[in-house]
N, C-alpha and C positions, 0 to 999 in steps of 0.2 A: 321526381317531377312535381312541381308545385300545382296546387289545385287551381283551376281556371277562375278568373275573377267573376263575380256575380253577374256583371253585365255581359260577359261572353256567353253565358248560358241563355239559349233562346227561350222565349216565353212558353212555347209549346212544350219543350222538354221539361221545363220547370213545372208546368201544370200536370204533366204525366207523372213526374217524380212525386208530386204532392197527392196524386190519386184523384185529381179533379176531372181529368178527361182520359180517354183511352187513345191508343195509337191510331186506331181507325178514325176516331173523331178528328184527331190532328191531321191525318191524311186528307180527310174531306175538307177541312178548313184550308189546307194548303192548296187543294185543287181549286177551291173558290178564289183563293188569292191569285192563282195563275189566270183564271178566267176573267176576273173582275178588277184585279189590281188593288183590291182592298187588303187591309192588314189581317194577319192571322187572328189576333185577339178579337177584332171586330167580327170576323167570320164565326168564331167560336160562340160569341154572344148571340149573333144573328141566327145561327142555326140552333140555338137553345142548348148547347152542350155545357156551358158554364155560366153561372150568374155573373153579371157584369161587376157586381160588388166584389166577388171573389177574385176575378181577373184584375181588378184595380188594386186590391190588396197585394196580389203577387207582383204586379208591376212596381208598386211602391217599395216592396221588399227588395226587388231586383235593382232598382235605381237609387235606393236609399233616399227617397223623397216622400214628403207627406202626400196622402191621398185624400180626395174629397168625394163624398157621395152626392152627386148633383141632384138626385131625386129628393134630397132633404135640404136643398139650397134654393133660395129664391133669387133668381137672376134679375139684376137691374139692367134694363135695356140701355139706359144712359151710360152705364159703365161699359157695357158690351160695345157700344158704338164709339168707344175711344180708339178702336182700331178699325181699319177698313174691312168691310164685310167680305170682300174677295179674299183678303189675306186670312181672315178668321176661318173661312170655309176651306180654303186650300190647305192650310197648315193645321186645322183642327185645334185652334186656340180660342179659349173663352175667358175674357176678363171677368173676374168675379167681384173683386172689391178693391177699393183704393184706400190706402191708409197713409196719409202724409205724402211722401215722395215714392211710395212703394205701391205697385200694382200687382195684385195676386192674379195669376193667370192659370186656369186649368188647361192642361195639355194632354193629348193622347201620346205624344212622343217628346218627352222632355230632353232627349239627347240631341235634338236639333238646335245646336248653339247658334247657327245663323239666324234662325227665327227669333231666338231670344234677343240677339243683338238688334235685329230689325225692329222688334217691338219696343226695345229701349229707345232706339233712335226716333221712331214715329211718335211715341207717346211722351217722351222726355221723362219717363218714370223709371225707377229701378224695378226690374221684373223679378217677382218671386214665383217660380213655377211650382205647381202642384199637379199631381196625376189625377186624371178623371177618366171615366169610361168613354171610349171613342164613340160607341153607339149613342150614348146620351148626349155627348157634345154635338154630334152630327144633327140629332133631332132638335136640340135647342137652337142651334145656328140656323137650321132650315126654317124653323118657326119664325125666328126673328127677322132674318134677311129675306126669305122668300115671301113673307107676308108683305114686306115693303115692295119687292119686285112684283108681286101679284097685284098690289094696289096700283102700281105704275102701269102694268099690263092692262088692267081693267080700264084705267083712264084712257090709254091709247086706243083700246077697242071701242070705247064710247065715242071717242073723237072720230074714228074711222066710220062707225055706223052713222054718226050724225052727218058726215060728209056724203055718204051714199044716199041717205034718205032725203037730204035737203038739196034741192036744185038751186043752183046759183043763177040769178037773173043778171045778165049783162046788159047794162044800159048803154046805148050808143051815145057817144058824145058827138057834138058837132065835129065832123071830120075835118072841115077846112075852116080856118079862121081867116077873116079878111086881113090883108096886109096891114091895114090901119089899126085894127083891133090888136094884132100881134105886136106891133110897135108900141101901142099904148100899154100893153101888159108888161113889156120889157122895161119901159120907162118907169112904171109903177114899182117893179121889182127893184 
């Protein structure tokens, strides 16, 4: 029987095999996954069972793709905004740099070929995926896109409070115009 391909080994099993987490820690992360719908790797990092850098290295080895440590990377907001915020947050993709016709994109799940094709279509760039930690990608995207949403929310709140505080005075107009004045206004128009 042939050995299973690297991609068929689940990340949790790979981390146990490497001695980075215990079976109990994996079980707890899987329970979190069932409750919250978040991915196992994200849960392992969130629960403090494995450093995100180690998880990213394992994912890079698993998928045979380069990895990037986002804590050492300065994110350019202009590059990030090359893709819609909703898509970035939903699929956990973070554009990092543009080099000619190639856009390097950090992803938590590089196996999602549909997202890669969508990114290529939306941006009109060739997409070069790299693996990055889901926890860090989420935090960066929240800072970038929620700060914009928060600004919009604050603006809307200020408009609402202005409406509540300011009474609008309605000035009555002459309710009836004489027939002659109305005819003159129509002629002028």
